[in-house]
matplotlib code that plots the C-alpha trace (Angstrom):
import matplotlib.pyplot as plt

x = [-22.5, -18.8, -17.1, -14.0, -14.4, -12.3, -12.2, -8.7, -7.6, -8.3, -6.6, -3.6, -3.7, -3.6, -1.1, 0.7, -0.3, 0.8, -2.6, -3.0, -0.6, -0.9, -0.3, -3.1, -5.3, -4.3, -4.8, -8.3, -9.2, -7.9, -10.1, -13.2, -12.7, -12.7, -16.1, -17.9, -17.2, -20.6, -20.6, -18.3, -16.9, -13.2, -12.0, -8.3, -6.8, -3.1, -2.6, 1.3, 1.9, -0.3, 1.0, 4.7, 3.4, 1.8, 5.2, 6.9, 4.3, 5.0, 8.4, 7.9, 5.1, 7.4, 10.4, 7.5, 8.3, 4.6, 4.7, 1.2, -2.5, -3.0, 0.1, -1.0, -4.7, -6.0, -7.3, -8.9, -8.6, -10.8, -9.9, -9.5, -6.5, -3.0, -1.2, 2.4, 2.8, -1.0, -3.7, -6.3, -8.8, -11.5, -13.8, -13.5, -11.9, -10.3, -7.8, -8.4, -4.6, -3.2, -0.6, 0.6, 4.2, 3.5, 1.2, -1.6, 0.0, -3.3, -2.2, 1.6, 0.8, -1.5, 1.7, 4.2, 1.9, 2.1, -1.4, -1.6, -3.5, -5.4, -7.0, -8.8, -12.6, -15.3, -16.9, -19.2, -16.9, -14.6, -16.9, -19.9, -22.6, -24.5, -25.2, -22.1, -23.6, -22.2, -18.9, -17.2, -16.5, -20.3, -22.6, -21.6, -24.1, -25.1, -24.1, -27.6, -29.7, -32.0, -31.6, -28.3, -29.0, -30.2, -31.1, -33.1, -30.3, -30.0, -27.5, -24.5, -24.7, -21.9, -19.8, -17.4, -19.9, -17.1, -15.3, -18.3, -19.6, -15.7, -15.9, -19.2, -18.6, -16.1, -13.3, -11.0, -11.1, -11.1, -11.0, -10.7, -13.1, -13.4, -16.4, -17.3, -20.8, -21.3, -19.6, -18.4, -21.5, -23.8, -22.8, -21.7, -25.6, -26.8, -23.9, -24.4, -20.9, -19.0, -18.5, -16.5, -16.0, -12.9, -12.5, -11.6, -7.6, -7.4, -6.2, -4.2, -5.7, -2.1, -2.8, -6.6, -7.5, -9.9, -13.3, -14.2, -11.4, -12.8, -15.0, -13.1, -11.9, -10.7, -12.9, -12.6, -15.0, -14.4, -17.3, -16.7, -16.0, -12.7, -11.4, -11.9, -10.2, -7.1, -6.9, -7.8, -4.9, -2.7, -3.7, -4.4, -2.0, -0.2, 1.6, 3.9, 2.5, -0.8, -0.9, -4.8, -3.9, -3.8, 0.0, -0.6, 0.3, -2.9, -3.2, -3.9, -7.4, -6.7, -8.9, -12.6, -12.9, -14.4, -17.8, -18.1, -20.4, -22.9, -23.7, -23.3, -22.9, -25.6, -27.0, -29.0, -31.7, -31.8, -35.6, -34.9, -33.7, -37.3, -37.9, -40.2, -39.2, -37.7, -38.6, -40.9, -38.4, -35.7, -37.9, -38.5, -34.7, -33.5, -36.1, -35.2, -31.5, -32.2, -34.2, -31.6, -29.1, -31.5, -32.1, -28.3, -27.7, -27.3, -28.9, -31.3, -32.8, -34.0, -31.8, -32.4, -30.0, -32.3, -30.3, -30.1, -32.9, -31.0, -28.1, -28.2, -28.8, -25.9, -23.7, -24.7, -24.0, -20.1, -19.8, -20.3, -18.3, -15.1, -15.6, -15.9, -12.0, -10.7, -11.7, -9.9, -6.8, -7.9, -7.1, -5.4, -1.6, -0.3, -1.8, -4.8, -7.2, -6.2, -8.7, -7.1, -8.1, -5.5, -7.4, -6.7, -5.5, -9.2, -10.6, -8.3, -9.6, -13.2, -12.9, -10.6, -13.4, -16.3, -15.0, -13.4, -16.4, -19.8, -22.7, -22.6, -19.3, -20.0, -23.3, -21.5, -18.6, -21.0, -23.3, -20.1, -18.9, -22.6, -22.5, -18.9, -19.7, -19.0, -22.6, -23.5, -20.6, -22.2, -25.8, -24.8, -21.4, -20.9, -24.2, -23.9, -20.2, -22.4, -25.1, -22.5, -21.0, -24.8, -24.8, -21.8, -22.6, -25.4, -23.5, -21.2, -24.0, -25.5, -22.5, -22.7, -25.7, -25.0, -21.5, -23.0, -26.0, -27.8, -29.8, -30.3, -27.8, -30.0, -33.8, -34.4, -32.8, -30.8, -33.1, -33.4, -31.5, -34.3, -36.0, -32.9, -31.9, -35.4, -34.0, -31.2, -28.0, -28.9, -32.0, -30.5, -27.9, -30.2, -32.1, -29.4, -26.7, -29.6, -28.5, -24.9, -23.4, -24.1, -21.3, -18.8, -19.9, -19.1, -16.2, -16.8, -16.9, -19.6, -19.7, -22.3, -23.0, -25.4, -28.0, -30.4, -32.2, -35.4, -38.5, -36.8, -33.4, -31.2, -29.5, -30.6, -28.1, -27.6, -25.2, -23.4, -21.9, -19.6, -17.8, -13.9, -11.5, -13.7, -13.1, -12.3, -15.4, -17.6, -16.0, -16.9, -20.4, -20.2, -18.8, -21.3, -24.4, -22.5, -22.1, -25.9, -27.4, -24.7, -25.3, -22.4, -23.8, -25.5, -22.2, -21.7]
y = [30.6, 31.9, 29.9, 30.1, 32.7, 30.8, 27.9, 26.1, 27.2, 30.9, 30.8, 29.6, 32.6, 34.8, 32.8, 33.7, 37.4, 37.7, 38.9, 36.5, 33.7, 30.6, 31.1, 34.0, 31.1, 28.4, 30.4, 31.8, 27.8, 27.0, 29.8, 28.7, 25.2, 26.5, 28.5, 25.6, 23.0, 22.7, 20.7, 18.1, 17.8, 17.5, 15.0, 16.0, 19.3, 19.5, 23.1, 23.0, 20.8, 23.2, 25.9, 24.5, 23.3, 27.0, 29.0, 26.2, 26.7, 30.7, 30.5, 28.7, 31.0, 33.7, 32.0, 31.7, 27.8, 26.3, 22.7, 22.3, 24.1, 22.6, 24.2, 25.7, 24.6, 23.3, 19.6, 17.5, 13.8, 11.3, 9.6, 6.0, 7.1, 6.6, 9.9, 9.6, 10.7, 11.6, 9.4, 7.6, 5.8, 4.9, 6.6, 3.8, 2.6, 0.0, 2.5, 5.5, 5.5, 4.1, 6.5, 5.4, 5.3, 6.1, 8.0, 6.5, 7.2, 9.7, 11.9, 11.3, 12.4, 15.6, 16.7, 16.0, 18.9, 21.0, 20.4, 21.8, 19.1, 20.6, 17.9, 14.3, 14.4, 12.3, 8.8, 5.9, 3.7, 1.7, 3.6, 1.4, 3.7, 6.0, 8.8, 9.5, 9.2, 5.6, 7.7, 7.5, 11.3, 11.5, 12.3, 15.1, 17.7, 18.8, 22.7, 23.0, 22.1, 24.5, 23.9, 22.2, 21.5, 18.3, 15.5, 18.4, 18.7, 17.1, 14.2, 14.8, 11.4, 8.8, 7.4, 10.3, 12.6, 14.7, 15.3, 16.7, 19.0, 20.3, 21.2, 22.2, 24.9, 26.1, 24.7, 23.8, 23.3, 19.8, 16.1, 12.8, 10.2, 6.5, 5.0, 1.3, 1.7, 5.3, 6.6, 9.8, 10.5, 9.8, 12.7, 14.6, 14.5, 15.4, 18.6, 20.1, 19.2, 17.4, 13.7, 11.3, 7.6, 6.9, 3.6, 0.7, 0.6, 3.6, 5.4, 3.5, 2.2, 2.0, 3.2, 3.4, 0.6, -1.7, -2.6, -4.2, -4.6, -5.5, -2.5, 0.5, 3.2, 6.8, 9.2, 13.0, 16.0, 19.4, 22.1, 22.3, 19.7, 21.2, 21.2, 17.5, 17.1, 18.9, 16.5, 13.1, 14.3, 14.7, 10.9, 8.7, 6.2, 3.0, 2.4, -0.1, -0.8, -1.4, -4.4, -3.6, -0.4, -0.4, 0.0, 2.2, 6.1, 8.3, 11.0, 14.2, 16.1, 19.2, 22.4, 22.2, 25.7, 25.6, 24.7, 21.2, 20.2, 17.6, 16.9, 13.0, 12.6, 9.5, 9.7, 6.6, 7.0, 3.2, 2.6, 0.4, 3.8, 5.0, 3.0, 2.9, 5.9, 8.1, 11.7, 13.8, 16.8, 14.2, 12.8, 16.2, 17.4, 14.0, 14.9, 18.3, 17.8, 15.1, 17.3, 20.0, 17.6, 16.2, 20.1, 20.6, 17.8, 15.2, 11.6, 10.6, 7.4, 4.8, 1.5, -1.2, -2.3, -5.7, -7.1, -3.6, -4.4, -7.6, -5.4, -3.9, -7.4, -8.9, -6.0, -6.6, -10.3, -9.5, -6.4, -8.5, -11.2, -9.0, -7.1, -10.4, -11.1, -7.4, -7.1, -10.6, -8.7, -6.6, -9.2, -6.8, -8.2, -6.3, -3.0, -1.2, -1.5, -4.3, -5.4, -5.9, -9.7, -12.3, -15.3, -16.7, -16.1, -16.5, -14.5, -11.6, -11.7, -11.9, -8.9, -6.8, -7.0, -6.6, -3.3, -2.2, -2.4, -0.9, -3.0, -2.2, -3.5, -6.7, -7.6, -7.3, -9.6, -11.9, -12.4, -12.3, -15.5, -17.0, -16.4, -18.0, -21.3, -24.1, -25.1, -21.6, -20.8, -21.7, -20.5, -17.3, -16.1, -17.9, -17.1, -13.2, -13.6, -14.8, -12.1, -9.5, -10.7, -10.3, -6.5, -5.5, -7.4, -5.3, -1.9, -3.6, -3.8, -0.5, 1.3, -0.2, 1.5, 5.0, 6.9, 8.1, 6.9, 9.8, 8.7, 10.2, 10.0, 9.7, 9.2, 12.1, 15.5, 14.7, 13.2, 14.9, 12.8, 12.1, 10.4, 8.7, 7.0, 5.3, 2.6, 0.1, 0.7, -2.0, -0.7, 2.9, 1.6, -0.4, 2.9, 5.4, 3.2, 1.8, 4.5, 4.5, 0.9, -1.1, 1.2, -0.4, -3.7, -3.2, -0.7, 1.8, 5.3, 7.8, 11.2, 13.1, 16.6, 19.3, 20.7, 22.9, 23.4, 21.6, 23.4, 22.9, 24.7, 21.8, 20.3, 17.8, 16.0, 13.8, 10.9, 10.3, 7.0, 6.0, 2.7, 2.0, 4.8, 7.2, 9.8, 12.5, 12.2, 11.8, 14.9, 16.8, 16.1, 17.1, 19.9, 21.1, 20.3, 22.4, 25.7, 25.4, 24.8, 27.1, 25.6, 27.0, 30.5, 29.0, 29.2, 33.1]
z = [-18.8, -18.7, -21.2, -22.6, -25.7, -28.7, -30.5, -30.5, -34.0, -33.3, -30.1, -31.7, -34.2, -30.9, -29.5, -33.1, -33.0, -29.1, -28.3, -25.9, -24.1, -23.2, -19.1, -19.3, -20.8, -18.5, -15.6, -16.8, -17.3, -13.7, -12.2, -14.2, -12.8, -9.2, -10.0, -11.3, -8.7, -7.9, -11.5, -10.5, -13.8, -12.6, -9.9, -9.9, -11.1, -11.7, -11.4, -10.6, -14.1, -16.4, -15.5, -15.9, -19.3, -20.1, -19.1, -21.8, -24.4, -24.1, -24.6, -28.0, -29.1, -28.2, -30.2, -33.2, -33.0, -31.9, -31.8, -33.8, -33.5, -30.0, -28.4, -25.5, -25.8, -22.6, -22.1, -20.1, -19.9, -18.1, -15.5, -16.6, -19.0, -17.1, -16.2, -15.3, -11.7, -11.4, -9.6, -11.9, -10.3, -12.6, -10.1, -7.9, -4.5, -5.9, -7.4, -5.3, -4.7, -8.0, -9.5, -13.1, -13.8, -17.6, -19.8, -21.7, -25.6, -26.4, -23.5, -24.6, -28.1, -27.0, -24.6, -27.2, -29.6, -26.7, -25.3, -21.6, -19.2, -16.9, -14.6, -14.7, -15.0, -13.5, -14.5, -14.0, -12.2, -14.7, -17.3, -16.5, -17.0, -19.0, -16.5, -14.5, -11.4, -10.2, -9.0, -5.5, -6.0, -6.7, -9.9, -12.7, -12.8, -16.4, -16.8, -18.9, -16.2, -14.9, -11.7, -10.3, -6.4, -4.7, -7.1, -9.6, -12.0, -15.5, -15.9, -17.8, -19.8, -19.6, -18.7, -19.9, -18.6, -16.5, -19.7, -21.4, -18.9, -18.9, -22.8, -22.8, -19.3, -21.1, -18.6, -21.4, -25.2, -25.7, -23.8, -23.9, -23.1, -24.0, -25.6, -25.5, -26.3, -26.2, -23.4, -25.8, -28.1, -25.1, -23.0, -25.9, -26.8, -23.7, -23.2, -26.5, -27.7, -30.4, -29.7, -31.7, -31.7, -34.3, -36.0, -33.6, -34.1, -35.2, -32.3, -29.7, -26.3, -24.8, -21.1, -21.2, -18.5, -20.1, -19.9, -23.1, -25.0, -28.6, -27.9, -26.2, -28.4, -26.8, -28.1, -28.6, -26.9, -28.0, -28.9, -32.7, -35.5, -36.6, -33.2, -33.1, -36.2, -34.5, -31.9, -33.7, -36.0, -32.9, -31.2, -34.6, -35.7, -35.3, -32.1, -31.2, -27.4, -29.2, -31.4, -32.4, -33.9, -37.7, -39.3, -41.7, -40.9, -40.5, -43.1, -41.4, -42.5, -43.5, -41.6, -42.2, -42.8, -46.3, -47.2, -48.8, -51.6, -50.7, -54.3, -54.7, -50.9, -50.1, -46.9, -45.1, -42.7, -40.6, -40.4, -37.2, -35.1, -35.2, -32.2, -28.8, -26.6, -29.3, -28.2, -30.6, -30.9, -31.4, -34.5, -35.6, -35.3, -37.2, -40.1, -40.5, -41.0, -43.4, -45.4, -45.0, -46.8, -49.3, -50.2, -50.6, -53.2, -51.3, -52.2, -48.8, -48.5, -45.7, -45.3, -43.5, -40.6, -39.3, -37.0, -34.4, -32.2, -31.0, -30.9, -27.2, -26.0, -27.5, -26.3, -22.7, -23.0, -24.5, -22.4, -18.8, -20.2, -21.0, -17.9, -15.8, -17.6, -17.1, -13.7, -12.5, -12.5, -9.4, -6.4, -3.8, -4.4, -7.0, -7.0, -6.1, -2.6, -0.3, 2.3, 5.6, 5.5, 6.4, 7.3, 3.8, 0.3, -1.0, 1.5, 0.8, -2.8, -1.7, 0.6, -1.6, -4.4, -1.9, -0.5, -4.0, -6.1, -6.3, -6.9, -10.9, -11.4, -9.2, -11.0, -14.4, -12.8, -11.7, -15.1, -17.3, -15.4, -15.7, -19.4, -19.9, -17.6, -19.5, -20.0, -20.8, -23.3, -26.6, -25.7, -24.8, -25.4, -28.8, -30.0, -29.0, -31.1, -34.2, -34.1, -33.7, -36.8, -38.3, -37.0, -38.6, -42.2, -41.7, -41.9, -44.3, -46.8, -45.9, -46.7, -50.4, -50.4, -48.7, -47.5, -44.2, -42.0, -39.8, -36.6, -33.1, -30.9, -28.0, -27.8, -25.4, -24.2, -20.8, -18.2, -14.7, -12.2, -10.2, -13.1, -14.2, -11.0, -10.9, -13.2, -12.4, -14.4, -16.9, -17.8, -18.1, -20.5, -22.6, -23.1, -23.5, -25.5, -27.9, -31.1, -30.2, -29.0, -33.1, -33.8, -31.4, -31.9, -35.7, -34.7, -37.4, -36.5, -35.3, -34.5, -32.5, -33.2, -31.3, -33.4, -31.6, -28.1, -27.5, -25.9, -22.3, -23.7, -23.7, -26.2, -28.6, -31.2, -34.0, -35.1, -38.0, -38.7, -41.4, -42.8, -41.4, -41.5, -43.1, -40.5, -43.0, -44.9, -41.5, -40.3, -43.6, -43.1, -39.9, -40.3, -43.1, -40.6, -38.0, -40.3, -40.9, -38.0, -36.0, -32.5, -31.5, -30.7, -28.0, -26.1, -26.9]

ax = plt.figure().add_subplot(projection="3d")
ax.plot(x, y, z, "-o")
ax.set_aspect("equal")
plt.show()
């Protein structure tokens, strides 16, 4: 696989020494995107904008005044983040011609640091899926696939599959995804890259087209943990446009180049994550890393999160309720697709939604409205909120005993597309999101890191979860594991 040869921090040093320049790197990235069209990672490439930003970055480096370590570094953005003057579609016919008039806060902050946006990436429609297959642009193919033809390819995971493949295939250094129930960590796991879901409220959601407001978090996808920390430093912190962001300034995380000591670090192994469907190689990997951490001086112990089994059902109900509310804005009146139906306002609404949404989105709207009916509200929505609190309490109790939880990210390696589509969207998400969505329910940070290749030469990853606002500690432990397993060697 022809990937970009360097990490972001090393690339920045090359810019400083003048052995590389941003224009050459961006030109290389654009050429790579063109030669990897068959993966369908990008739905839109902003060549002119990228080259112009690269020239400005080159001028700054020539003047020895780069904005940050990300100055001149290529990034991609999932197509549910608003980008000024660039189509933002959510991979849906409903927003097929929508051009925002502003940038999402995370996009603006990356560009303020000098990062170069090369394009927008594929996703499941409105982020509703775990395979990156339900898109008007077609499915994204995992670059680790043995065969990318017809239906014999491996799924990229979802819903941020386009961003994951863009990073894994070396088309850019970093990418933004969104994470509602694992939509950053799931594809990161299948594509063998690092995927971070920050604490809810640490990173602004302004400009991220909402799916589930109480769980949506912008996610970060890179090839290394240190690059992930660099992007988090750029995007985290309070935002006047998002009242759910924390008000205290974010303290930047220093470079993760030094090896930390694990003495005194308490690692928890949740027993409920040893569940039906967990593949043998994933379990073996989980066990090996737990033993490795213990051998290095960490304390490893089993913990219980008793409400985990209920989590996926509660997540499904709350997800559909908030989807029903959020999708009501798409009525064909103010923006987005508009039907030619003109017999009545009601018919205009109905036809617009029938034409603009796919079956997955319609099903979630119908289910959500059913759960929110007056006669069902207490029985479903209110009860789900109560169990969500129990799930959050489980994590709070666990983090009194341990510092970090170690779990699988996904139950298996990336499935074949032809096998994956045998299940409907609801069942797909129930399996794929089992290990990831509890972190969104509790609002805690979680990171997926690649560990090794399976017997089929496909990535197997593990997940680390920490208490609220413990990203620094989480990234340090992730970096320690990364150095031990040296998965990045598979990119060379």
